N, C-alpha and C positions, 0 to 999 in steps of 0.2 A: 480737678486728683480723677476721678471716673474717666477721662478723657485720655490722661496720660495710661491710665491700668489700660483703655484700647488699644492705644499706639502701640503697649510696651507688647500687650499680646498679639499684634499684628505681626509686629516683629518678631516674636517669639516664634510665629509659626511658619515666616518667609524663610527665619535662620533652619530649621528642621526638615525643608523641603527640600529633596535632593534636586542637582540639576540633573536635566536628561540626559543619560548616558547610552553609548549605540555597545550592544552586546553582542559579541562574534561567540559563536560555538560550532564546533564539527567533529567530524568523526568518518566511520565507516560502513558503511551499509549495502546490503544488496550489490553487492561486486563495485562497488562505487563509491566515491565521497559524497558528505553532504556536508552543507553550510548553510546556517540561521543566523539570521540578524535580527534585533529588534532592541526597541526603543525602551530604557527602562526609567520611571521618572520618580521612582521610590517606592511607588504602588505595590509593583510585582509582588505578590504572594510568598513567593521562593527564593530561597537562597540560589546565587548562582550554580555552585554544585548540584543541589537536587532540582534545580530547575534540567539541568543537563542530564541528568539520571534519567527523568521519566523521559524527555526524548529518547533518547537510547531504549528504554524500554519500551516505548511504543513501537520504536524502525522492527526491532527485533523481535515483538510478537507477529507485525505486515510480514517480516521475512519467514518467521515459523509456521506460518499458516498457507503463504500465498509463492514463496518459492520454490523453483523446480530443481535449483541447487542442492538444497538442504533435502536429503532423500527422506527422513521422515518429518516432511513437513505434511501439513494436513492434503497440501493442492497434489504432492508426491504420492500420500496415501493413495488419492484416488484414480492418480494416472497413473499407478500400477496394479491395481486392483483389474482385475480380468472379469468379472462376472458383468454378466449384458442383465437391463430392466431388473435391477436390484436399487433400489432407493439406499440412500446411507445419508447419515445426518452429517450435518458441515455445520460450520459456525456461521452467526451472525455476518461477519467483516466480510468472509469469505463468499456467504450468497449477495451481501448488498455489491462485491467489485463485480461478480460476474451477471447480477441481474444489467447493472450498470452496462457493461460489455455488450452484454445479449443487446439492449438501448443502444447504444451505438453502433449495431452490427446494423443495426435496421436505417437508424439516419443514414451510414454511411455507403447505401445500398451494398453492403455486403464486403468493404473494403476492410474494414475490421471483424476478421475472426480467430476468435483466442483459442480457437481448436488445431490453428492451424502448428501446430508442438509437434506434431511426426514430420511435417516437411522441411519446419524450423531445423529438427536433432538432423536430418539426412545432407543438409548441406553444413553442418557442423558450427551450427549458430545459438545451440542449447547444450546442457550439458554432456550427449555425447560426444564420443570420442570423434578429432575431424578425419574425414573420408580423406583419405592419400587420391583417390580419383574421386575427378567428379560424376554426380551421379547418374545413374544411366534413366532412359526415358521409361525405362519399364520399372526401376525402383522408384520415381516421382508418381507413375499413374498409382502403386501400388501403394503410396503415404496416403496420396490425393483420396484416397477412398473411404481412408479414414479420419478425412475432415469435413466439418459443418457441422452447424449446428443444431443440424438436426438430429445430430446423434445425441444429445444431450438433452435431460428432462430435468429444469430445476423445477423444485414445489416450494413456495414460501408459504404456504395457506395456512399452515400448522404453526405451532409455538415455535419448532426447530425445524427450520429449510432442510430439504432432501434433494442430492444430486443422483441421478440415475445415466447410465449410459448403456446404448444402443450396440455399441460394436466396442469389443474388449480393448483394442490397440487405441481408442479415444485419449488423446493427451492434451490437457488445456493447457495453456502458457497465459499467463496476465502480466508478461512484464512491460507489457505495452500500457496500463493502465495502474498497476499495484504501487507503483510507485508515485504516479500521483494519489494515488489513497493515502500512503503514507504521508506526504506534505500535507494535504487537509488534514488530516487528526494531529499532526505535528502543531498545524495552525490553531485549531481549535483548541490545545490543552493549551497553548503560551494566551491564548483569548481569555480563557477560565480566569490563566494567572494573574490579569490583569495587567500583560505585556501590549505595548502600545509598535503600531507601526510595524508589523512582522513583513520581512523579507528575506 
């Protein structure tokens, strides 16, 4: 009799186990689209709608902190600030991404420089209006004088990180790294929800 109960219990568990299903979620963010896929074998702790909403929240939060196209984003407020040598408090996420960008600047021997924003904007690849004519050498030289990580100071020694600039026109553009940070945040959340094989 006990053997039959064990078999029946095992069969019941097998019947309750959900077949692995590939879940696809997509949306718009950071001027482009995103597509997320993961395998749900029944162990994901949130339903599909809640999972999608959490992904949307994460990406909107990253955008609100690091977009140069949102005028009141945390990054835009720093870029618009013309006070020099005046530390302002920034979020932990902003500081983390900027610190990583500074490290990558060192690793790439200067190939990645997130203060290149003034030149990016001059060529029309940022939020500024596209120029009708090719920038002159004088315009480029002027903008290039505003570029350089030596013109910003990131301080993460206290409880709240701070950032300051030594030149009023310093303009940080995190588009080369912020999207990757957003991907990492989404993947981390899905792992917390027990999603399997995320891509």
